[in-house]
All heavy atoms as TSV, in Angstrom:
chain	resi	resn	atom	element	x	y	z
A	1	PHE	N	N	-5.557	39.247	-30.603
A	1	PHE	CA	C	-6.554	38.736	-29.670
A	1	PHE	C	C	-6.709	37.149	-29.858
A	1	PHE	O	O	-6.758	36.440	-28.945
A	1	PHE	CB	C	-7.884	39.394	-29.837
A	1	PHE	CG	C	-8.982	38.963	-28.875
A	1	PHE	CD1	C	-9.029	39.264	-27.568
A	1	PHE	CD2	C	-9.905	38.101	-29.321
A	1	PHE	CE1	C	-9.927	38.892	-26.687
A	1	PHE	CE2	C	-10.978	37.665	-28.561
A	1	PHE	CZ	C	-10.919	38.037	-27.150
A	2	SER	N	N	-6.625	36.870	-31.152
A	2	SER	CA	C	-6.831	35.309	-31.465
A	2	SER	C	C	-5.676	34.569	-30.754
A	2	SER	O	O	-5.942	33.471	-30.242
A	2	SER	CB	C	-6.761	35.223	-32.963
A	2	SER	OG	O	-6.801	33.841	-33.293
A	3	SER	N	N	-4.453	35.083	-30.883
A	3	SER	CA	C	-3.343	34.252	-30.320
A	3	SER	C	C	-3.434	34.228	-28.835
A	3	SER	O	O	-3.098	33.196	-28.183
A	3	SER	CB	C	-2.053	34.934	-30.795
A	3	SER	OG	O	-1.933	36.166	-30.083
A	4	PHE	N	N	-3.995	35.335	-28.131
A	4	PHE	CA	C	-4.228	35.300	-26.774
A	4	PHE	C	C	-5.240	34.207	-26.381
A	4	PHE	O	O	-4.931	33.434	-25.363
A	4	PHE	CB	C	-4.696	36.604	-26.303
A	4	PHE	CG	C	-5.238	36.699	-24.906
A	4	PHE	CD1	C	-4.297	36.573	-23.796
A	4	PHE	CD2	C	-6.610	36.625	-24.530
A	4	PHE	CE1	C	-4.720	36.582	-22.471
A	4	PHE	CE2	C	-7.025	36.606	-23.203
A	4	PHE	CZ	C	-6.099	36.641	-22.251
A	5	ILE	N	N	-6.295	34.118	-27.138
A	5	ILE	CA	C	-7.327	33.138	-26.853
A	5	ILE	C	C	-6.704	31.703	-27.050
A	5	ILE	O	O	-7.060	30.849	-26.168
A	5	ILE	CB	C	-8.525	33.226	-27.817
A	5	ILE	CG1	C	-9.204	34.635	-27.462
A	5	ILE	CG2	C	-9.558	32.157	-27.586
A	5	ILE	CD1	C	-9.815	34.715	-26.135
A	6	ASP	N	N	-5.965	31.497	-28.074
A	6	ASP	CA	C	-5.336	30.235	-28.354
A	6	ASP	C	C	-4.403	29.800	-27.166
A	6	ASP	O	O	-4.543	28.710	-26.607
A	6	ASP	CB	C	-4.524	30.272	-29.593
A	6	ASP	CG	C	-5.279	30.198	-30.852
A	6	ASP	OD1	O	-6.561	29.922	-30.803
A	6	ASP	OD2	O	-4.817	30.605	-31.897
A	7	VAL	N	N	-3.541	30.712	-26.747
A	7	VAL	CA	C	-2.660	30.367	-25.588
A	7	VAL	C	C	-3.379	30.213	-24.373
A	7	VAL	O	O	-3.131	29.332	-23.546
A	7	VAL	CB	C	-1.702	31.603	-25.542
A	7	VAL	CG1	C	-0.800	31.464	-24.194
A	7	VAL	CG2	C	-0.659	31.669	-26.643
A	8	PHE	N	N	-4.446	31.083	-24.108
A	8	PHE	CA	C	-5.210	30.966	-22.854
A	8	PHE	C	C	-5.915	29.512	-22.823
A	8	PHE	O	O	-5.797	28.882	-21.832
A	8	PHE	CB	C	-6.312	32.070	-22.864
A	8	PHE	CG	C	-7.190	32.057	-21.654
A	8	PHE	CD1	C	-6.751	32.409	-20.447
A	8	PHE	CD2	C	-8.511	31.584	-21.813
A	8	PHE	CE1	C	-7.558	32.395	-19.306
A	8	PHE	CE2	C	-9.289	31.438	-20.679
A	8	PHE	CZ	C	-8.845	31.954	-19.428
A	9	PHE	N	N	-6.570	29.160	-23.921
A	9	PHE	CA	C	-7.231	27.865	-23.862
A	9	PHE	C	C	-6.236	26.635	-23.827
A	9	PHE	O	O	-6.475	25.619	-23.289
A	9	PHE	CB	C	-8.281	27.688	-25.010
A	9	PHE	CG	C	-9.611	28.477	-24.748
A	9	PHE	CD1	C	-9.844	29.592	-25.546
A	9	PHE	CD2	C	-10.395	28.124	-23.728
A	9	PHE	CE1	C	-11.025	30.310	-25.244
A	9	PHE	CE2	C	-11.481	28.791	-23.451
A	9	PHE	CZ	C	-11.871	29.877	-24.254
A	10	ASP	N	N	-5.137	26.865	-24.518
A	10	ASP	CA	C	-4.132	25.872	-24.588
A	10	ASP	C	C	-3.632	25.538	-23.111
A	10	ASP	O	O	-3.415	24.506	-22.706
A	10	ASP	CB	C	-2.963	26.186	-25.493
A	10	ASP	CG	C	-2.023	25.115	-25.616
A	10	ASP	OD1	O	-2.359	23.963	-25.710
A	10	ASP	OD2	O	-0.830	25.414	-25.697
A	11	ASN	N	N	-3.343	26.720	-22.453
A	11	ASN	CA	C	-2.867	26.646	-21.045
A	11	ASN	C	C	-3.945	25.983	-20.173
A	11	ASN	O	O	-3.627	25.217	-19.220
A	11	ASN	CB	C	-2.441	28.043	-20.536
A	11	ASN	CG	C	-1.142	28.406	-21.196
A	11	ASN	OD1	O	-0.388	27.616	-21.585
A	11	ASN	ND2	N	-0.947	29.714	-21.025
A	12	LEU	N	N	-5.178	26.320	-20.400
A	12	LEU	CA	C	-6.267	25.707	-19.561
A	12	LEU	C	C	-6.326	24.175	-19.804
A	12	LEU	O	O	-6.425	23.428	-18.868
A	12	LEU	CB	C	-7.623	26.274	-19.947
A	12	LEU	CG	C	-8.035	27.704	-19.334
A	12	LEU	CD1	C	-9.345	28.067	-19.796
A	12	LEU	CD2	C	-8.062	27.520	-17.834
A	13	ILE	N	N	-6.254	23.785	-20.961
A	13	ILE	CA	C	-6.352	22.346	-21.317
A	13	ILE	C	C	-5.011	21.612	-20.753
A	13	ILE	O	O	-5.097	20.528	-20.113
A	13	ILE	CB	C	-6.397	22.171	-22.861
A	13	ILE	CG1	C	-7.656	22.620	-23.413
A	13	ILE	CG2	C	-6.129	20.683	-23.160
A	13	ILE	CD1	C	-7.926	22.609	-24.786
A	14	THR	N	N	-3.878	22.281	-20.944
A	14	THR	CA	C	-2.679	21.648	-20.385
A	14	THR	C	C	-2.790	21.599	-18.891
A	14	THR	O	O	-2.387	20.566	-18.229
A	14	THR	CB	C	-1.400	22.457	-20.808
A	14	THR	OG1	O	-1.433	22.645	-22.183
A	14	THR	CG2	C	-0.072	21.950	-20.317
A	15	ASP	N	N	-3.180	22.674	-18.240
A	15	ASP	CA	C	-3.333	22.625	-16.717
A	15	ASP	C	C	-4.357	21.501	-16.327
A	15	ASP	O	O	-4.049	20.851	-15.372
A	15	ASP	CB	C	-3.798	23.952	-16.267
A	15	ASP	CG	C	-2.698	25.076	-16.262
A	15	ASP	OD1	O	-1.607	24.721	-16.492
A	15	ASP	OD2	O	-3.114	26.212	-16.113
A	16	TRP	N	N	-5.494	21.482	-16.986
A	16	TRP	CA	C	-6.434	20.466	-16.679
A	16	TRP	C	C	-5.820	18.992	-16.807
A	16	TRP	O	O	-6.081	18.183	-15.927
A	16	TRP	CB	C	-7.632	20.546	-17.573
A	16	TRP	CG	C	-8.719	19.572	-17.234
A	16	TRP	CD1	C	-9.564	19.563	-16.157
A	16	TRP	CD2	C	-8.977	18.299	-17.993
A	16	TRP	NE1	N	-10.359	18.446	-16.238
A	16	TRP	CE2	C	-10.019	17.788	-17.326
A	16	TRP	CE3	C	-8.399	17.782	-19.023
A	16	TRP	CZ2	C	-10.503	16.479	-17.760
A	16	TRP	CZ3	C	-8.828	16.543	-19.499
A	16	TRP	CH2	C	-9.935	15.896	-18.912
A	17	ILE	N	N	-5.058	18.721	-17.908
A	17	ILE	CA	C	-4.386	17.484	-18.021
A	17	ILE	C	C	-3.435	17.129	-17.010
A	17	ILE	O	O	-3.387	16.056	-16.434
A	17	ILE	CB	C	-3.817	17.387	-19.537
A	17	ILE	CG1	C	-4.814	17.374	-20.582
A	17	ILE	CG2	C	-2.950	16.086	-19.593
A	17	ILE	CD1	C	-4.266	17.572	-22.039
A	18	MET	N	N	-2.597	18.115	-16.604
A	18	MET	CA	C	-1.642	17.885	-15.596
A	18	MET	C	C	-2.320	17.720	-14.173
A	18	MET	O	O	-1.842	16.838	-13.499
A	18	MET	CB	C	-0.769	19.172	-15.454
A	18	MET	CG	C	0.270	19.221	-16.602
A	18	MET	SD	S	1.139	17.750	-16.938
A	18	MET	CE	C	2.115	17.581	-15.442
A	19	GLN	N	N	-3.398	18.439	-13.922
A	19	GLN	CA	C	-4.105	18.189	-12.748
A	19	GLN	C	C	-4.700	16.776	-12.739
A	19	GLN	O	O	-4.689	16.106	-11.653
A	19	GLN	CB	C	-5.251	19.203	-12.521
A	19	GLN	CG	C	-4.758	20.533	-12.187
A	19	GLN	CD	C	-5.850	21.608	-12.063
A	19	GLN	OE1	O	-7.045	21.322	-12.296
A	19	GLN	NE2	N	-5.537	22.791	-11.530
A	20	GLN	N	N	-5.209	16.358	-13.695
A	20	GLN	CA	C	-5.730	14.913	-13.800
A	20	GLN	C	C	-4.658	13.912	-13.587
A	20	GLN	O	O	-4.831	12.880	-12.837
A	20	GLN	CB	C	-6.385	14.740	-15.154
A	20	GLN	CG	C	-7.675	15.469	-15.328
A	20	GLN	CD	C	-8.774	15.214	-14.258
A	20	GLN	OE1	O	-8.986	13.998	-13.927
A	20	GLN	NE2	N	-9.223	16.143	-13.648
A	21	LYS	N	N	-3.482	14.151	-14.119
A	21	LYS	CA	C	-2.328	13.196	-13.988
A	21	LYS	C	C	-1.993	13.182	-12.442
A	21	LYS	O	O	-1.594	12.181	-11.857
A	21	LYS	CB	C	-1.149	13.597	-14.768
A	21	LYS	CG	C	-1.318	13.286	-16.277
A	21	LYS	CD	C	-0.129	13.638	-17.078
A	21	LYS	CE	C	-0.393	13.225	-18.560
A	21	LYS	NZ	N	0.905	13.558	-19.347
A	22	ILE	N	N	-1.933	14.426	-11.803
A	22	ILE	CA	C	-1.545	14.539	-10.406
A	22	ILE	C	C	-2.564	13.725	-9.564
A	22	ILE	O	O	-2.216	13.009	-8.634
A	22	ILE	CB	C	-1.471	15.999	-9.964
A	22	ILE	CG1	C	-0.226	16.562	-10.616
A	22	ILE	CG2	C	-1.347	16.130	-8.457
A	22	ILE	CD1	C	-0.165	18.103	-10.517
A	23	VAL	N	N	-3.876	13.937	-9.862
A	23	VAL	CA	C	-4.979	13.326	-9.123
A	23	VAL	C	C	-4.754	11.725	-9.276
A	23	VAL	O	O	-5.006	10.969	-8.364
A	23	VAL	CB	C	-6.363	13.793	-9.586
A	23	VAL	CG1	C	-7.437	12.933	-8.999
A	23	VAL	CG2	C	-6.571	15.157	-9.088
A	24	ASN	N	N	-4.508	11.368	-10.409
A	24	ASN	CA	C	-4.389	9.888	-10.787
A	24	ASN	C	C	-3.175	9.347	-9.940
A	24	ASN	O	O	-3.231	8.207	-9.471
A	24	ASN	CB	C	-4.298	9.679	-12.245
A	24	ASN	CG	C	-5.548	9.774	-12.995
A	24	ASN	OD1	O	-6.572	9.768	-12.336
A	24	ASN	ND2	N	-5.455	10.006	-14.240
A	25	SER	N	N	-2.130	10.125	-9.922
A	25	SER	CA	C	-0.966	9.597	-9.172
A	25	SER	C	C	-1.245	9.503	-7.750
A	25	SER	O	O	-0.861	8.648	-7.015
A	25	SER	CB	C	0.282	10.562	-9.356
A	25	SER	OG	O	0.608	10.522	-10.826
A	26	ILE	N	N	-1.953	10.521	-7.234
A	26	ILE	CA	C	-2.220	10.520	-5.781
A	26	ILE	C	C	-3.220	9.289	-5.415
A	26	ILE	O	O	-2.985	8.601	-4.444
A	26	ILE	CB	C	-3.005	11.828	-5.382
A	26	ILE	CG1	C	-1.964	12.987	-5.370
A	26	ILE	CG2	C	-3.642	11.682	-3.929
A	26	ILE	CD1	C	-2.557	14.368	-5.213
A	27	ASN	N	N	-4.218	8.993	-6.347
A	27	ASN	CA	C	-5.063	7.834	-6.108
A	27	ASN	C	C	-4.312	6.542	-6.186
A	27	ASN	O	O	-4.503	5.563	-5.426
A	27	ASN	CB	C	-6.069	7.881	-7.160
A	27	ASN	CG	C	-7.273	8.986	-6.889
A	27	ASN	OD1	O	-7.300	9.484	-5.761
A	27	ASN	ND2	N	-7.794	9.359	-7.949
A	28	MET	N	N	-3.304	6.457	-7.058
A	28	MET	CA	C	-2.543	5.205	-7.155
A	28	MET	C	C	-1.631	5.148	-5.968
A	28	MET	O	O	-1.504	3.939	-5.392
A	28	MET	CB	C	-1.589	5.235	-8.394
A	28	MET	CG	C	-2.390	5.093	-9.757
A	28	MET	SD	S	-1.384	5.207	-11.126
A	28	MET	CE	C	-0.037	4.046	-10.856
A	29	MET	N	N	-1.162	6.261	-5.386
A	29	MET	CA	C	-0.295	6.123	-4.206
A	29	MET	C	C	-1.075	5.631	-3.007
A	29	MET	O	O	-0.667	4.776	-2.278
A	29	MET	CB	C	0.270	7.486	-3.842
A	29	MET	CG	C	1.148	7.600	-2.622
A	29	MET	SD	S	1.300	9.175	-1.985
A	29	MET	CE	C	-0.358	9.710	-1.481
A	30	HIS	N	N	-2.429	6.179	-2.846
A	30	HIS	CA	C	-3.295	5.743	-1.786
A	30	HIS	C	C	-3.630	4.200	-1.961
A	30	HIS	O	O	-3.654	3.483	-0.991
A	30	HIS	CB	C	-4.575	6.543	-1.693
A	30	HIS	CG	C	-4.360	7.918	-1.144
A	30	HIS	ND1	N	-3.980	8.125	0.052
A	30	HIS	CD2	C	-4.497	9.075	-1.813
A	30	HIS	CE1	C	-3.984	9.432	0.307
A	30	HIS	NE2	N	-4.273	10.091	-0.800
A	31	SER	N	N	-3.875	3.813	-3.150
A	31	SER	CA	C	-4.130	2.382	-3.425
A	31	SER	C	C	-2.942	1.482	-3.097
A	31	SER	O	O	-3.170	0.466	-2.418
A	31	SER	CB	C	-4.509	2.233	-4.932
A	31	SER	OG	O	-4.601	0.848	-5.257
A	32	ASN	N	N	-1.774	1.845	-3.435
A	32	ASN	CA	C	-0.516	1.093	-3.083
A	32	ASN	C	C	-0.332	1.186	-1.605
A	32	ASN	O	O	0.042	0.195	-1.088
A	32	ASN	CB	C	0.665	1.713	-3.774
A	32	ASN	CG	C	0.570	1.372	-5.287
A	32	ASN	OD1	O	0.056	0.386	-5.740
A	32	ASN	ND2	N	1.250	2.223	-6.075
A	33	LEU	N	N	-0.577	2.307	-0.874
A	33	LEU	CA	C	-0.453	2.393	0.536
A	33	LEU	C	C	-1.421	1.334	1.149
A	33	LEU	O	O	-1.034	0.684	2.173
A	33	LEU	CB	C	-0.716	3.788	1.012
A	33	LEU	CG	C	-0.683	3.987	2.476
A	33	LEU	CD1	C	0.702	3.638	3.023
A	33	LEU	CD2	C	-1.022	5.387	2.887
A	34	ASP	N	N	-2.712	1.306	0.724
A	34	ASP	CA	C	-3.701	0.329	1.236
A	34	ASP	C	C	-3.165	-1.122	1.092
A	34	ASP	O	O	-3.260	-1.918	1.961
A	34	ASP	CB	C	-5.001	0.504	0.558
A	34	ASP	CG	C	-5.690	1.697	1.040
A	34	ASP	OD1	O	-5.351	2.345	2.029
A	34	ASP	OD2	O	-6.609	2.176	0.223
A	35	LYS	N	N	-2.553	-1.434	-0.043
A	35	LYS	CA	C	-2.080	-2.716	-0.397
A	35	LYS	C	C	-0.954	-3.074	0.575
A	35	LYS	O	O	-0.976	-4.192	1.121
A	35	LYS	CB	C	-1.596	-2.800	-1.829
A	35	LYS	CG	C	-2.694	-2.835	-2.881
A	35	LYS	CD	C	-2.083	-2.899	-4.294
A	35	LYS	CE	C	-3.192	-2.805	-5.307
A	35	LYS	NZ	N	-2.635	-2.739	-6.621
A	36	VAL	N	N	-0.105	-2.180	0.751
A	36	VAL	CA	C	1.043	-2.469	1.753
A	36	VAL	C	C	0.538	-2.622	3.128
A	36	VAL	O	O	1.139	-3.528	3.865
A	36	VAL	CB	C	2.032	-1.253	1.669
A	36	VAL	CG1	C	3.139	-1.300	2.762
A	36	VAL	CG2	C	2.789	-1.253	0.288
A	37	GLN	N	N	-0.375	-1.813	3.497
A	37	GLN	CA	C	-0.946	-1.957	4.863
A	37	GLN	C	C	-1.679	-3.366	5.061
A	37	GLN	O	O	-1.437	-4.007	6.169
A	37	GLN	CB	C	-1.937	-0.952	5.198
A	37	GLN	CG	C	-1.255	0.462	5.420
A	37	GLN	CD	C	-2.223	1.654	5.635
A	37	GLN	OE1	O	-3.380	1.608	5.114
A	37	GLN	NE2	N	-1.766	2.621	6.296
A	38	ARG	N	N	-2.323	-3.765	4.027
A	38	ARG	CA	C	-3.010	-5.165	4.136
A	38	ARG	C	C	-1.926	-6.303	4.085
A	38	ARG	O	O	-2.060	-7.199	4.773
A	38	ARG	CB	C	-3.960	-5.316	2.861
A	38	ARG	CG	C	-5.235	-4.667	2.983
A	38	ARG	CD	C	-6.212	-5.172	1.970
A	38	ARG	NE	N	-5.749	-5.026	0.603
A	38	ARG	CZ	C	-6.017	-4.013	-0.139
A	38	ARG	NH1	N	-6.648	-2.937	0.381
A	38	ARG	NH2	N	-5.568	-3.998	-1.384
A	39	ILE	N	N	-0.866	-6.135	3.360
A	39	ILE	CA	C	0.224	-7.056	3.419
A	39	ILE	C	C	0.933	-7.123	4.785
A	39	ILE	O	O	1.167	-8.182	5.352
A	39	ILE	CB	C	1.320	-6.824	2.390
A	39	ILE	CG1	C	0.752	-7.037	0.884
A	39	ILE	CG2	C	2.567	-7.572	2.541
A	39	ILE	CD1	C	1.505	-6.548	-0.270
A	40	ILE	N	N	1.117	-5.932	5.417
A	40	ILE	CA	C	1.751	-5.888	6.692
A	40	ILE	C	C	0.832	-6.586	7.825
A	40	ILE	O	O	1.311	-7.319	8.585
A	40	ILE	CB	C	1.968	-4.387	7.077
A	40	ILE	CG1	C	3.178	-3.916	6.226
A	40	ILE	CG2	C	2.307	-4.370	8.661
A	40	ILE	CD1	C	3.404	-2.373	6.459
A	41	ILE	N	N	-0.461	-6.281	7.696
A	41	ILE	CA	C	-1.376	-6.955	8.603
A	41	ILE	C	C	-1.343	-8.444	8.431
A	41	ILE	O	O	-1.372	-9.218	9.491
A	41	ILE	CB	C	-2.771	-6.391	8.410
A	41	ILE	CG1	C	-2.862	-4.982	8.901
A	41	ILE	CG2	C	-3.945	-7.204	9.106
A	41	ILE	CD1	C	-4.150	-4.163	8.543
A	42	SER	N	N	-1.352	-8.842	7.184
A	42	SER	CA	C	-1.318	-10.326	6.929
A	42	SER	C	C	-0.046	-10.915	7.414
A	42	SER	O	O	-0.118	-12.030	8.095
A	42	SER	CB	C	-1.478	-10.546	5.424
A	42	SER	OG	O	-1.298	-11.847	5.066
A	43	LEU	N	N	1.058	-10.321	7.263
A	43	LEU	CA	C	2.374	-10.791	7.717
A	43	LEU	C	C	2.312	-10.864	9.206
A	43	LEU	O	O	2.874	-11.751	9.879
A	43	LEU	CB	C	3.540	-9.949	7.256
A	43	LEU	CG	C	3.829	-10.153	5.750
A	43	LEU	CD1	C	4.854	-9.037	5.347
A	43	LEU	CD2	C	4.308	-11.477	5.458
A	44	ASN	N	N	1.757	-9.877	9.874
A	44	ASN	CA	C	1.722	-9.792	11.404
A	44	ASN	C	C	0.820	-11.011	11.934
A	44	ASN	O	O	1.224	-11.699	12.834
A	44	ASN	CB	C	1.082	-8.496	11.873
A	44	ASN	CG	C	2.122	-7.460	11.884
A	44	ASN	OD1	O	3.299	-7.525	11.941
A	44	ASN	ND2	N	1.549	-6.188	11.783
A	45	HIS	N	N	-0.290	-11.259	11.203
A	45	HIS	CA	C	-1.101	-12.474	11.632
A	45	HIS	C	C	-0.282	-13.762	11.355
A	45	HIS	O	O	-0.407	-14.632	12.272
A	45	HIS	CB	C	-2.367	-12.490	10.806
A	45	HIS	CG	C	-3.408	-11.470	11.202
A	45	HIS	ND1	N	-3.959	-11.451	12.491
A	45	HIS	CD2	C	-3.907	-10.392	10.470
A	45	HIS	CE1	C	-4.811	-10.371	12.530
A	45	HIS	NE2	N	-4.864	-9.828	11.380
A	46	LYS	N	N	0.343	-13.924	10.320
A	46	LYS	CA	C	1.133	-15.054	10.129
A	46	LYS	C	C	2.282	-15.207	11.146
A	46	LYS	O	O	2.570	-16.404	11.605
A	46	LYS	CB	C	1.737	-15.073	8.659
A	46	LYS	CG	C	0.645	-15.360	7.655
A	46	LYS	CD	C	1.174	-15.331	6.197
A	46	LYS	CE	C	0.096	-15.516	5.219
A	46	LYS	NZ	N	0.555	-15.653	3.840
A	47	THR	N	N	2.969	-14.132	11.411
A	47	THR	CA	C	4.014	-14.169	12.441
A	47	THR	C	C	3.449	-14.629	13.788
A	47	THR	O	O	4.028	-15.464	14.437
A	47	THR	CB	C	4.670	-12.765	12.571
A	47	THR	OG1	O	5.186	-12.396	11.314
A	47	THR	CG2	C	5.788	-12.766	13.665
A	48	ASN	N	N	2.309	-14.057	14.165
A	48	ASN	CA	C	1.680	-14.467	15.406
A	48	ASN	C	C	1.383	-15.954	15.292
A	48	ASN	O	O	1.528	-16.682	16.370
A	48	ASN	CB	C	0.420	-13.570	15.645
A	48	ASN	CG	C	0.790	-12.192	16.025
A	48	ASN	OD1	O	1.850	-11.887	16.448
A	48	ASN	ND2	N	-0.182	-11.352	15.841
A	49	SER	N	N	0.823	-16.379	14.339
A	49	SER	CA	C	0.484	-17.819	14.152
A	49	SER	C	C	1.711	-18.715	14.297
A	49	SER	O	O	1.705	-19.734	15.032
A	49	SER	CB	C	-0.210	-18.145	12.871
A	49	SER	OG	O	-0.498	-19.428	12.693
A	50	LEU	N	N	2.754	-18.308	13.655
A	50	LEU	CA	C	4.000	-19.049	13.785
A	50	LEU	C	C	4.621	-18.989	15.188
A	50	LEU	O	O	5.122	-20.068	15.631
A	50	LEU	CB	C	5.032	-18.550	12.718
A	50	LEU	CG	C	4.670	-18.918	11.186
A	50	LEU	CD1	C	5.635	-18.206	10.238
A	50	LEU	CD2	C	4.603	-20.400	10.998
A	51	ASP	N	N	4.524	-17.924	15.844
A	51	ASP	CA	C	5.036	-17.802	17.138
A	51	ASP	C	C	4.264	-18.722	18.032
A	51	ASP	O	O	4.822	-19.458	18.915
A	51	ASP	CB	C	4.946	-16.339	17.684
A	51	ASP	CG	C	5.900	-15.379	17.048
A	51	ASP	OD1	O	6.908	-15.910	16.420
A	51	ASP	OD2	O	5.681	-14.261	17.114
A	52	LYS	N	N	3.012	-18.860	17.903
A	52	LYS	CA	C	2.161	-19.792	18.685
A	52	LYS	C	C	2.538	-21.182	18.493
A	52	LYS	O	O	2.629	-22.004	19.427
A	52	LYS	CB	C	0.708	-19.570	18.454
A	52	LYS	CG	C	0.069	-18.286	19.043
A	52	LYS	CD	C	-1.381	-18.033	18.624
A	52	LYS	CE	C	-1.869	-16.725	19.203
A	52	LYS	NZ	N	-3.252	-16.503	18.829
A	53	LYS	N	N	2.719	-21.550	17.183
A	53	LYS	CA	C	3.056	-22.938	16.815
A	53	LYS	C	C	4.523	-23.235	17.338
A	53	LYS	O	O	4.740	-24.409	17.838
A	53	LYS	CB	C	3.167	-23.133	15.308
A	53	LYS	CG	C	1.750	-23.187	14.763
A	53	LYS	CD	C	1.818	-23.318	13.192
A	53	LYS	CE	C	0.387	-23.384	12.604
A	53	LYS	NZ	N	0.431	-23.553	11.099
A	54	ASN	N	N	5.373	-22.266	17.316
A	54	ASN	CA	C	6.750	-22.462	17.791
A	54	ASN	C	C	6.726	-22.678	19.391
A	54	ASN	O	O	7.397	-23.573	19.834
A	54	ASN	CB	C	7.591	-21.189	17.512
A	54	ASN	CG	C	9.045	-21.387	17.791
A	54	ASN	OD1	O	9.545	-22.537	17.746
A	54	ASN	ND2	N	9.795	-20.388	18.273
A	55	ALA	N	N	5.912	-21.826	20.064
A	55	ALA	CA	C	5.761	-21.961	21.530
A	55	ALA	C	C	5.183	-23.482	21.809
A	55	ALA	O	O	5.679	-24.088	22.780
A	55	ALA	CB	C	4.868	-20.945	22.051
A	56	LYS	N	N	4.256	-23.927	21.038
A	56	LYS	CA	C	3.574	-25.269	21.264
A	56	LYS	C	C	4.735	-26.316	21.020
A	56	LYS	O	O	4.769	-27.215	21.817
A	56	LYS	CB	C	2.432	-25.367	20.361
A	56	LYS	CG	C	1.812	-26.836	20.263
A	56	LYS	CD	C	0.949	-26.984	21.490
A	56	LYS	CE	C	0.100	-28.310	21.345
A	56	LYS	NZ	N	0.515	-29.415	22.016
A	57	LEU	N	N	5.476	-26.119	19.947
A	57	LEU	CA	C	6.550	-27.115	19.731
A	57	LEU	C	C	7.561	-27.131	20.831
A	57	LEU	O	O	8.010	-28.223	21.196
A	57	LEU	CB	C	7.209	-26.880	18.346
A	57	LEU	CG	C	6.363	-27.215	17.104
A	57	LEU	CD1	C	7.053	-26.645	15.857
A	57	LEU	CD2	C	6.098	-28.645	17.062
A	58	LYS	N	N	7.931	-26.006	21.275
A	58	LYS	CA	C	8.872	-25.936	22.470
A	58	LYS	C	C	8.298	-26.653	23.624
A	58	LYS	O	O	9.072	-27.309	24.324
A	58	LYS	CB	C	9.317	-24.390	22.749
A	58	LYS	CG	C	10.197	-23.881	21.780
A	58	LYS	CD	C	10.616	-22.468	22.237
A	58	LYS	CE	C	11.543	-21.894	21.246
A	58	LYS	NZ	N	11.948	-20.458	21.647
A	59	SER	N	N	7.088	-26.415	23.900
A	59	SER	CA	C	6.422	-26.967	25.130
A	59	SER	C	C	6.373	-28.507	24.895
A	59	SER	O	O	6.633	-29.151	25.857
A	59	SER	CB	C	5.000	-26.447	25.186
A	59	SER	OG	O	4.266	-27.117	26.156
A	60	ASP	N	N	6.035	-29.009	23.741
A	60	ASP	CA	C	5.985	-30.392	23.453
A	60	ASP	C	C	7.415	-31.010	23.656
A	60	ASP	O	O	7.582	-32.112	24.189
A	60	ASP	CB	C	5.470	-30.746	22.084
A	60	ASP	CG	C	3.937	-30.446	22.042
A	60	ASP	OD1	O	3.266	-30.189	23.040
A	60	ASP	OD2	O	3.495	-30.368	20.844
A	61	TYR	N	N	8.303	-30.261	23.139
A	61	TYR	CA	C	9.727	-30.785	23.191
A	61	TYR	C	C	10.174	-30.893	24.708
A	61	TYR	O	O	10.817	-31.928	25.070
A	61	TYR	CB	C	10.719	-29.764	22.480
A	61	TYR	CG	C	12.093	-30.092	22.479
A	61	TYR	CD1	C	12.727	-31.100	21.657
A	61	TYR	CD2	C	12.932	-29.313	23.291
A	61	TYR	CE1	C	13.958	-31.397	21.705
A	61	TYR	CE2	C	14.336	-29.689	23.386
A	61	TYR	CZ	C	14.840	-30.641	22.593
A	61	TYR	OH	O	16.167	-30.945	22.543
A	62	GLU	N	N	9.908	-29.906	25.528
A	62	GLU	CA	C	10.255	-29.965	26.869
A	62	GLU	C	C	9.541	-31.156	27.598
A	62	GLU	O	O	10.050	-31.731	28.465
A	62	GLU	CB	C	9.891	-28.583	27.503
A	62	GLU	CG	C	10.947	-27.485	27.038
A	62	GLU	CD	C	10.576	-26.183	27.656
A	62	GLU	OE1	O	9.589	-26.012	28.375
A	62	GLU	OE2	O	11.255	-25.194	27.286
A	63	LEU	N	N	8.269	-31.311	27.276
A	63	LEU	CA	C	7.550	-32.412	27.840
A	63	LEU	C	C	8.221	-33.811	27.412
A	63	LEU	O	O	8.198	-34.617	28.446
A	63	LEU	CB	C	6.111	-32.461	27.457
A	63	LEU	CG	C	5.121	-31.457	28.115
A	63	LEU	CD1	C	3.820	-31.460	27.413
A	63	LEU	CD2	C	5.079	-31.714	29.521
A	64	ILE	N	N	8.598	-33.875	26.255
A	64	ILE	CA	C	9.234	-35.132	25.827
A	64	ILE	C	C	10.615	-35.394	26.698
A	64	ILE	O	O	10.926	-36.424	27.042
A	64	ILE	CB	C	9.441	-35.095	24.296
A	64	ILE	CG1	C	8.094	-35.312	23.614
A	64	ILE	CG2	C	10.420	-36.342	23.894
A	64	ILE	CD1	C	8.167	-35.157	22.143
A	65	LEU	N	N	11.350	-34.169	26.788
A	65	LEU	CA	C	12.604	-34.370	27.487
A	65	LEU	C	C	12.471	-34.726	28.948
A	65	LEU	O	O	13.289	-35.372	29.513
A	65	LEU	CB	C	13.410	-33.072	27.375
A	65	LEU	CG	C	14.064	-32.775	25.942
A	65	LEU	CD1	C	14.774	-31.507	26.065
A	65	LEU	CD2	C	15.007	-33.876	25.594
A	66	LEU	N	N	11.400	-34.322	29.509
A	66	LEU	CA	C	11.132	-34.591	31.024
A	66	LEU	C	C	10.692	-35.900	31.227
A	66	LEU	O	O	10.765	-36.441	32.332
A	66	LEU	CB	C	10.146	-33.540	31.529
A	66	LEU	CG	C	10.653	-32.092	31.614
A	66	LEU	CD1	C	9.481	-31.213	32.087
A	66	LEU	CD2	C	11.819	-31.930	32.543
A	67	ARG	N	N	10.189	-36.657	30.253
A	67	ARG	CA	C	9.809	-38.075	30.540
A	67	ARG	C	C	10.937	-39.017	30.728
A	67	ARG	O	O	11.980	-39.048	30.611
A	67	ARG	CB	C	9.042	-38.517	29.301
A	67	ARG	CG	C	7.694	-37.863	29.340
A	67	ARG	CD	C	6.807	-38.377	28.211
A	67	ARG	NE	N	5.442	-37.748	28.150
A	67	ARG	CZ	C	4.546	-38.125	27.389
A	67	ARG	NH1	N	4.729	-39.112	26.514
A	67	ARG	NH2	N	3.375	-37.442	27.312
C-alpha cells in the first residue's frame, strides 16, 4: 500500500508540474503573439506614413518638372 501511495502522489506532483509548464508555455505563446501583432501594426503605420511621404515627393517632383 505504501508504494502505491508513493507512486500515486509522485504521479500527481509530476502531472501538476507538467500542467504548470504547459500553462506557462501557452501564456508565453500568447504574449509573443501579442508582441508580433503590435509590431505588425507599427510596421503598417510606418508603411502608410512612408507611402504618403513618397506620394508627396512625387507630386513635388512633378510640379518642379512642369515649371
